[in-house]
C-alpha angles and dihedrals in degrees: 000000000000090000090050090052090050091052090048089052090051090049090053091050091050090052090052092049091049091052094047091049091057105035126088097014141050092219116099135191101227094198093050091047091050092049092051091048091049092051092047089054091048091051092050093050093046093048091050092047092049090053090050095048093044088056092048092049092048091049092049093048092045091054090052093051099048089103135347095247094051090045092055091050093044097044096100100045093042091051089050090053095045096048097067091043092054089047090055090048089055089051091051090049089054090050090049091054090049090049091051089053091051090049090055089052091049091051091054091045092050092050093048091047093048097058116314089248093174088086091060115097097190144351095274093053091048091048093050090049091053092044090052089056088053092049090052091053094249091135100163090049092048091053090055094046095048088049090055093048089056092048097045096043105028093161094051120122086227096067092093090049090051092054091047093053090046086057091050089051091050089049092051088051089050089245090140100166091052090046092052091049091054095044087051091054090053091051097045104035101030103037093156094052114115089229093067097094090049089048090056091049097046092046088054092049090049090053089050090053088053091050091245099133096163092060091043091053091052092054093046091050091048089052092053092044097050102028108025094154097046125119089249096053096087091050089050092053091049091049092050091056091056096050117100 
């Protein structure tokens, strides 16, 4: 049972790694993805085999315990049946330990790939590093780095800014739906962030790029309603005049 729980924990960790490898960016590390898939398959097979062998062991032991007389007569053959099963369980336990070690290695590899955050001393340094990637036009890299800033410093005042710049990176990559989603998060979850007016405006522009003028008009009107004196207000008024 303890081994089964350990394998379940490894399966959960693999699921988390798989999600982190796919969220926040369209770039993928094929080798890392293949390793995670291979380990998931191994976990599933091991879990199934453990269930099967546990049933066989229980059946064998149950047969031996039906009555004392039968148990005494069956002691030797039952022991002979149980021994190889327990040996295989030991082998699976060893494989599970090896798999846990490989998962640790994958975790380190994923973190290093995602932004080498170990070099960051604090949230501001990490944020500036991610912003520099954006300024250089390395938009996919900046999305990953901003994602790691948010994960490593979840209480930082810069989290809203990170999400906003992820949206800007998506916009630059013409990933308009993803950009709108991120600008929406800034507006809804970080309403006091100074990037909120810009998030309204850029979300509207993304809708315009997608030929969704009705949605764009709503965001522009919300911007003027909630932030009429903002730097983006004049641009919003000009955009509204051009919408049909």
